C-alpha positions in Angstrom: 73.6 165.5 114.8 72.5 165.2 118.7 74.5 162.9 121.2 70.6 160.9 121.9 71.0 159.9 118.1 74.3 158.4 119.0 73.8 156.8 122.2 70.8 154.8 123.0 68.4 155.4 125.8 70.2 154.8 128.9 73.2 153.9 127.6 76.0 155.3 130.7 73.8 154.7 133.2 73.4 151.0 132.1 75.2 149.1 135.3 75.9 145.8 132.1 77.5 149.0 129.9 79.2 150.4 132.6 81.0 146.7 133.4 81.7 145.7 130.0 83.4 148.6 128.9 85.8 148.6 132.0 86.0 144.7 131.6 86.3 145.4 127.7 89.2 148.2 128.4 91.4 146.1 130.7 91.3 143.2 127.9 92.2 145.3 125.2 95.2 146.7 126.4 96.3 142.9 128.1 95.5 141.6 124.4 97.7 144.7 122.7 100.4 144.2 125.1 101.4 140.1 124.5 99.7 140.0 121.1 102.6 142.6 119.9 105.2 139.4 120.6 102.6 136.8 119.0 102.9 138.5 116.1 106.4 139.0 116.4 107.0 135.5 117.4 104.7 133.9 114.9 102.8 132.1 117.3 99.4 132.6 116.4 98.6 129.7 115.5 99.3 128.7 119.1 96.9 131.6 120.2 94.1 130.4 118.2 94.7 126.6 119.9 94.5 128.1 123.7 91.5 129.8 122.6 89.4 126.9 121.0 90.9 124.7 123.8 89.5 127.4 126.4 86.2 126.3 125.5 86.6 122.9 127.3 87.3 125.1 130.4 83.9 127.4 129.7 81.8 123.9 129.7 83.4 122.6 132.3 83.0 125.8 134.7 79.3 125.8 133.6 79.0 122.0 134.6 80.7 122.6 137.6 78.1 125.5 138.9 81.4 128.5 139.0 82.3 131.3 136.8 83.5 131.1 133.2 86.8 133.3 133.6 88.2 130.4 135.8 87.7 127.8 133.9 89.1 129.8 131.0 92.2 130.8 133.0 92.7 127.1 134.1 92.6 125.2 131.3 94.6 127.6 129.0 97.3 127.6 132.0 97.3 123.8 131.9 97.5 123.5 127.6 100.2 126.2 127.6 102.5 123.7 130.4 101.3 120.7 128.1 102.6 122.0 124.8 105.7 123.9 127.0 106.5 120.3 128.1 105.4 118.5 124.7 107.9 120.4 122.8 106.3 123.9 121.8 109.8 125.7 122.7 111.4 124.2 119.9 110.8 125.5 116.5 109.9 122.7 114.8 108.1 121.4 117.3 105.1 123.8 118.3 102.6 122.9 115.6 103.1 119.8 116.4 102.7 120.3 120.5 99.3 122.8 119.2 98.1 120.1 117.5 98.0 117.2 119.7 97.2 119.7 122.6 94.1 121.5 120.4 92.8 118.2 119.6 92.6 116.9 123.0 91.4 120.1 124.2 88.4 119.9 121.5 87.6 116.3 122.7 87.2 117.5 125.9 84.7 120.4 124.7 82.7 118.1 123.1 82.0 116.3 125.9 81.3 119.1 128.1 79.1 121.0 126.5 77.1 117.5 125.2 76.8 117.5 129.4 75.5 121.1 129.5 73.2 120.2 127.0 71.3 117.4 128.0 72.0 118.1 131.7 69.9 121.6 131.9 67.2 122.5 129.7 69.2 125.9 130.1 70.2 128.0 128.5 72.2 129.7 125.8 75.6 128.4 128.0 77.0 126.8 124.6 76.6 130.1 122.7 78.2 132.0 125.3 81.1 129.9 125.8 81.7 130.1 122.7 80.9 134.0 120.7 80.8 135.7 124.5 77.7 138.1 126.3 79.8 140.6 127.5 76.9 142.0 129.0 75.9 139.2 131.4 79.4 139.4 132.8 78.3 140.1 136.6 80.4 143.6 138.2 82.3 141.3 140.4 84.3 139.8 138.3 85.9 142.9 137.1 88.8 142.8 140.4 89.8 139.3 138.8 89.7 140.0 135.3 92.5 143.6 136.5 94.5 141.5 138.8 95.0 139.0 136.1 95.1 141.6 133.6 97.8 143.4 135.7 100.0 141.0 136.5 100.0 140.0 132.6 101.3 143.3 131.8 104.2 143.0 134.7 105.1 139.9 133.2 105.9 140.9 129.6 107.2 144.7 130.7 109.4 142.9 133.0 110.8 140.6 130.6 110.1 142.6 127.4 113.6 143.1 126.3 115.3 139.4 126.6 111.8 138.5 125.8 112.2 140.6 122.2 115.4 139.5 121.5 113.9 135.7 122.0 111.6 136.7 119.9 113.3 138.1 116.6 117.1 136.3 117.7 116.8 134.0 119.5 119.8 132.4 118.6 121.5 135.8 119.7 119.8 135.9 122.9 121.1 132.0 124.0 124.8 133.2 123.2 124.3 135.7 125.2 123.3 133.4 127.8 119.4 133.9 128.0 117.2 131.0 128.8 115.2 131.2 125.4 113.3 127.9 127.0 111.7 129.5 130.5 111.2 133.0 128.2 109.3 131.3 126.3 107.6 129.6 128.8 106.9 132.5 130.6 105.2 134.7 127.6 103.4 131.2 126.6 102.1 131.0 130.4 101.1 135.2 129.4 99.7 134.0 126.1 97.5 131.7 128.2 95.7 134.1 130.7 95.5 136.9 127.7 93.2 134.3 126.0 91.2 133.7 128.6 90.5 137.2 129.4 89.7 137.5 125.6 87.3 134.7 125.6 85.4 135.8 128.5 85.0 139.0 126.3 83.8 138.2 123.1 83.6 133.9 123.3 86.4 131.5 122.5 85.9 131.3 118.9 86.6 135.2 118.7 89.3 135.8 120.9 92.5 135.5 119.2 91.2 138.4 116.9 91.8 140.6 119.6 94.9 138.9 120.3 96.3 139.3 117.0 94.3 141.5 115.0 95.2 144.8 116.9 98.8 144.0 117.5 99.1 143.7 113.7 97.8 146.8 112.7 99.8 148.5 115.3 102.6 146.7 113.8 102.1 148.2 110.3 101.7 151.7 111.7 105.0 151.1 113.9 108.4 149.4 113.9 109.0 149.5 117.2 107.8 147.0 119.8 106.9 149.1 123.2 104.8 151.7 120.8 103.5 149.1 119.1 101.9 147.6 122.6 100.4 150.8 123.7 98.5 151.3 120.0 97.3 147.7 119.8 96.0 148.3 123.1 94.1 151.6 122.4 93.0 150.0 118.7 92.2 146.9 120.9 90.0 149.5 123.4 88.4 151.8 120.6 87.3 148.6 118.9 85.6 147.5 122.2 84.1 150.4 123.1 82.9 151.1 119.7 81.8 147.4 119.3 79.6 147.6 123.1 78.2 151.4 121.8 76.6 149.5 118.5 75.8 146.3 120.1 73.8 148.4 122.7 72.4 150.5 120.1 71.1 147.7 117.5 68.5 146.8 119.9 66.8 150.1 118.5 67.3 149.4 114.4 64.6 147.4 112.8 63.4 145.1 113.4 63.9 146.2 117.2 63.8 144.0 120.3 67.2 142.0 119.6 70.4 143.0 120.1 73.4 142.0 117.4 76.1 140.5 119.4 79.0 142.6 121.0 81.7 140.4 119.4 80.9 140.8 115.8 81.3 144.4 116.3 84.2 143.9 117.9 85.8 141.6 115.3 84.4 143.5 112.7 85.9 146.9 113.6 89.4 145.3 114.2 89.1 144.0 110.0 88.2 147.7 109.6 91.1 148.7 111.2 93.7 146.5 109.8 92.6 147.4 106.6 92.8 151.3 106.9 96.1 150.5 108.8 97.5 148.3 105.7 96.3 151.5 103.2 97.8 154.2 105.4 101.2 152.2 105.7 101.5 151.1 101.4 101.3 155.0 101.1 103.5 156.3 103.6 106.1 153.7 101.4 105.3 155.0 98.7 106.2 158.3 99.7 109.2 157.2 101.2 110.3 155.8 98.3 109.3 159.3 95.6 111.7 160.3 98.2 
């Protein structure tokens, strides 16, 4: 099979593809680092809520005429702060706080999307916000994505040990004098930014898949959190780059002239990787029991 049969014409020389690949790699690495703790802490619902709420930020950004990433980041950080104030740091209060903030955020999102629809004959803003359009993200956004991503990874690595202890044994962490609430608040802020970055890439409705899927897959293959973070990042990058390639090639599939969304391929590949990891882990456990 020739290279031309795999990569569509102009794939490597296309500026949108180059930008998408670079931004996608950064976002996947960040999502892998944060996602492992999201799974360990059992806060997938919180990440889903923040992702849904980020629709509010994206729609507000379109109305204000600024880049959607600014809206995603601002609103998810504000929502994380509200969840923390209401009581997300207490296990019994997490669902309540998340639900209250989610309801308020979705109400505002509905209003902003409506205003966007009636004030402009535009243009697919709603579809872009909800499902993403990584090929349309300008290259000038990459430095901001890299800066935010680097900040999130730095926070996770700096707080790695106390965050891990707070995630798996919060009572022991508190007994050792660790401020579980402050660590939780710092993690929630990192999660909010990671959600905003994922929303930019594959849309608000699917961004949780990039946060949770690769991390859950990695934790099926290794129980070491540090290795799981690295493996989750690698899985996310692989799914992202393959998704970009398939979306680009889909333009030439019959009937030609239309590309399938990158977000669909990325999420589908993540699901496939998760299922394969489950099959591999099952066989590994069977062999271990046989011994």
